[in-house]
C-alpha positions as CSV (number, residue, x, y, z in Angstrom):
1,M,200.8,132.0,140.1
2,R,196.6,130.7,140.2
3,P,195.2,128.9,137.3
4,K,194.5,130.5,134.5
5,E,196.7,133.4,134.5
6,I,199.9,133.9,133.3
7,P,202.6,136.3,133.7
8,V,203.7,139.3,130.4
9,C,207.2,139.9,130.7
10,G,209.0,142.6,129.0
11,P,208.6,146.8,128.8
12,A,207.8,146.2,125.1
13,S,204.8,143.6,126.1
14,V,203.9,145.4,128.7
15,T,203.0,148.7,127.6
16,A,201.7,147.7,124.7
17,L,199.4,146.0,126.9
18,F,198.5,149.0,128.8
19,A,197.8,150.5,125.6
20,Q,195.5,148.2,124.0
21,N,194.1,146.7,127.4
22,P,195.5,148.6,130.8
23,D,192.3,146.4,132.3
24,A,193.3,143.5,131.8
25,I,196.7,144.3,134.6
26,K,195.6,142.7,137.4
27,R,199.2,142.7,138.8
28,L,202.0,144.9,138.2
29,F,205.2,144.3,139.7
30,F,208.9,146.1,138.7
31,D,212.1,147.1,139.2
32,A,214.1,149.5,140.5
33,P,215.3,150.2,136.6
34,T,211.9,149.7,134.8
35,S,210.0,151.8,137.5
36,T,210.6,154.4,136.3
37,R,208.0,153.5,133.0
38,A,205.5,152.1,135.1
39,G,203.6,155.7,136.9
40,K,200.6,155.9,134.3
41,M,200.5,151.7,134.4
42,A,200.7,152.3,138.7
43,S,198.5,155.5,139.0
44,H,195.9,153.2,137.2
45,L,196.2,150.1,139.0
46,A,195.7,152.2,142.1
47,K,192.3,153.1,141.5
48,A,191.2,150.4,140.6
49,R,192.9,149.0,143.5
50,R,195.1,146.0,141.9
51,P,198.5,145.6,143.8
52,Y,201.6,146.9,141.9
53,R,204.7,147.5,144.1
54,M,208.5,147.2,142.7
55,V,210.9,144.3,143.9
56,P,214.0,143.1,144.1
57,D,215.5,140.5,140.6
58,A,214.9,137.3,142.3
59,E,211.3,138.0,143.0
60,L,210.6,138.9,139.3
61,Q,212.1,135.8,138.8
62,K,210.1,133.8,141.0
63,I,207.1,135.4,139.8
64,S,207.6,135.1,136.3
65,G,209.0,131.9,135.9
66,T,212.5,133.1,133.7
67,I,215.3,135.2,134.2
68,H,214.3,136.4,130.3
69,H,211.5,139.2,132.5
70,G,213.0,142.4,131.3
71,G,212.3,143.6,134.9
72,M,208.4,144.3,134.3
73,V,206.0,142.1,134.5
74,A,202.2,142.2,134.3
75,I,199.6,138.9,135.5
76,I,196.7,138.4,132.6
77,A,194.3,136.0,132.7
78,A,194.8,133.8,130.1
79,P,193.4,134.5,127.0
80,E,190.3,132.0,125.5
81,L,190.5,130.9,122.5
82,R,187.5,130.2,120.6
83,E,186.2,129.0,117.1
84,P,185.8,132.4,114.1
85,T,181.9,132.4,113.0
86,L,180.8,131.6,109.8
87,D,179.7,134.3,109.6
88,E,182.9,135.9,110.5
89,V,184.8,133.7,108.2
90,A,182.4,135.0,105.0
91,A,182.5,138.5,107.1
92,W,186.9,138.3,106.5
93,G,186.7,137.7,103.3
94,K,184.4,140.4,101.9
95,A,186.8,142.8,103.8
96,R,189.9,140.9,102.1
97,E,191.1,140.3,105.8
98,G,194.4,138.6,106.3
99,V,194.5,135.4,107.6
100,L,197.3,133.1,109.2
101,I,197.0,129.2,110.1
102,L,198.6,127.5,111.6
103,D,199.0,123.8,111.4
104,R,200.1,122.5,114.5
105,I,203.4,124.7,115.0
106,G,205.4,123.9,118.5
107,N,207.4,125.7,119.9
108,A,206.0,128.3,121.7
109,H,208.7,130.8,120.7
110,N,207.4,130.1,117.6
111,L,203.9,130.8,117.5
112,G,205.3,134.6,119.3
113,A,207.8,135.7,117.0
114,L,205.3,134.2,114.3
115,V,202.4,136.8,115.8
116,R,205.4,139.1,116.7
117,T,205.4,139.4,112.6
118,A,201.9,139.0,111.7
119,A,201.5,143.0,114.0
120,F,204.3,143.9,111.6
121,F,202.4,143.5,109.0
122,G,199.1,144.3,109.9
123,I,197.6,140.5,110.2
124,R,195.0,140.1,112.7
125,K,193.3,137.0,112.2
126,I,195.5,134.0,113.9
127,I,194.3,130.0,113.8
128,L,195.6,127.9,115.9
129,A,195.0,124.4,115.4
130,D,193.2,122.7,118.6
131,D,196.1,120.1,119.0
132,Q,197.8,118.8,121.6
133,Q,201.0,119.6,119.4
134,Q,199.8,122.7,119.4
135,A,201.4,125.7,121.4
136,L,199.3,128.4,123.1
137,P,199.8,132.0,124.2
138,D,202.0,131.2,126.4
139,E,204.6,133.1,128.7
140,S,206.9,132.7,126.5
141,A,204.8,133.1,123.6
142,Y,203.8,136.5,125.0
143,R,207.4,137.8,125.8
144,I,208.8,136.8,121.8
145,A,206.0,138.7,120.6
146,K,207.4,142.3,122.2
147,G,204.3,143.4,122.0
148,G,202.4,141.5,119.3
149,M,199.2,139.8,121.5
150,Q,197.9,143.0,121.7
151,Y,197.3,143.7,118.2
152,V,196.2,140.3,116.8
153,D,192.7,138.3,116.9
154,I,193.7,134.8,118.0
155,F,191.0,131.5,117.5
156,R,191.6,127.6,117.8
157,V,189.9,125.4,115.7
158,Y,189.4,121.6,116.1
159,D,188.7,120.8,112.7
160,L,191.3,122.7,110.8
161,P,190.4,121.2,107.4
162,G,186.4,122.6,107.2
163,L,187.9,125.9,108.6
164,C,189.7,125.9,105.0
165,R,186.9,125.1,103.3
166,A,184.8,128.1,104.6
167,L,187.7,130.3,103.6
168,T,187.7,128.9,100.2
169,V,184.0,129.4,100.4
170,A,184.6,133.1,101.8
171,G,186.8,133.4,98.5
172,Y,190.2,133.3,100.3
173,D,192.8,131.2,98.0
174,V,193.8,129.3,100.5
175,A,197.9,129.0,100.4
176,G,199.9,126.2,102.2
177,A,203.1,127.0,102.5
178,A,205.3,124.4,101.3
179,I,209.3,123.1,101.0
180,A,208.7,122.0,97.9
181,S,205.4,122.8,95.3
182,P,204.1,123.4,91.8
183,A,203.9,127.1,92.3
184,P,206.8,129.6,92.6
185,L,206.1,131.7,95.4
186,H,206.0,135.1,92.1
187,K,203.9,132.9,89.9
188,A,201.3,132.8,92.9
189,T,201.8,136.3,93.7
190,R,200.7,137.1,89.8
191,E,197.6,133.9,90.4
192,I,196.0,135.2,93.3
193,G,196.9,139.0,92.4
194,T,195.7,141.8,94.9
195,N,191.8,141.5,94.6
196,R,191.7,138.4,96.2
197,A,191.3,137.6,100.1
198,V,194.4,135.6,101.4
199,A,195.4,132.8,103.5
200,L,198.3,131.8,104.4
201,V,198.6,128.0,106.7
202,L,202.1,127.7,108.2
203,G,202.3,123.7,109.2
204,N,204.6,121.7,111.9
205,E,208.3,122.5,112.6
206,E,209.3,119.2,111.6
207,T,206.0,117.7,109.6
208,G,204.6,120.4,107.9
209,L,201.2,120.7,107.1
210,S,199.8,117.7,108.3
211,A,197.8,115.4,105.4
212,N,194.1,116.9,105.3
213,V,195.1,119.9,106.3
214,A,196.9,120.1,102.6
215,A,194.0,118.7,100.8
216,A,192.0,121.8,101.8
217,C,194.6,124.5,100.7
218,T,194.1,125.6,97.4
219,R,197.1,126.1,96.1
220,F,200.9,126.3,98.0
221,V,203.8,128.6,97.4
222,T,207.2,127.3,97.9
223,I,210.2,129.8,98.9
224,P,212.8,129.2,95.9
225,G,216.1,129.9,98.0
226,S,220.4,128.4,97.1
227,G,219.7,124.2,98.3
228,V,222.5,124.7,100.3
229,I,219.4,124.7,103.3
230,E,216.6,123.2,103.0
231,S,214.2,124.9,104.0
232,L,213.6,128.3,106.8
233,N,213.0,128.6,110.3
234,V,208.5,129.0,110.6
235,S,209.4,132.4,112.0
236,A,211.5,133.9,108.6
237,A,209.7,132.1,106.2
238,A,206.4,133.7,107.5
239,A,207.9,136.8,107.3
240,V,209.1,136.3,103.9
241,L,205.5,134.9,102.8
242,M,203.3,137.3,104.1
243,W,205.6,140.0,102.4
244,A,204.3,138.8,98.9
245,L,200.5,137.5,99.5
246,W,199.2,140.9,101.0
247,P,200.7,143.7,98.1
248,A,198.2,145.5,100.0
249,R,200.4,146.1,103.4
250,K,203.3,147.1,100.9
251,N,201.3,149.7,98.6
252,A,199.8,151.0,101.9
253,A,203.7,151.5,103.0
254,G,204.3,153.0,100.0
255,E,205.7,151.1,97.9
């Protein structure tokens, strides 16, 4: 694998990539069973004079670095993640754009699942902590996202508390997810209302929100359960919270 390139694995992820950004594909590999789904992509790559070919499973494993390649692998440049500008943050607030903030989510599979969930709910802005614990978009994250990477904008921020404060200035309620909180989810959703921009902050799988990020939140939310299990997996919790905190998405669906 060349430096600064990553494999995007699986027909769902590769076809979503091709639909949204076909020129991002540098090389394409597929096995015999998935070759019928590669026709348009192969034609595009041929016109662009980029390589594509059908290869056996063993070679796909070598190219992708995983047995979970799904029969199709596209090679792309690793995304360059930048910080959003203050003007961008202000524009998000005016548009009441949903924002998902990830404070040191360490597992690439969880990152992929969160991206998939955000894309499902139409949450396009995702902020990652610029921290060594933070998982970044890689082969695993792309594969688990099932094409969701093509429908979100991912940023990387060094000063996450500062970003939370900038969102607050832009009119956001910055809601930190917590195991225990003085503001239960149903109470927080009533207080936020439908006219407020909302940014949801999720903390590390083991340690939760860092103290300085928590201090920059405007409220905390928790999901009440039976008490038998302390908490949900972060991606499962995110799905519940996104459904509750962004009611405009539900209204758009006719709920």
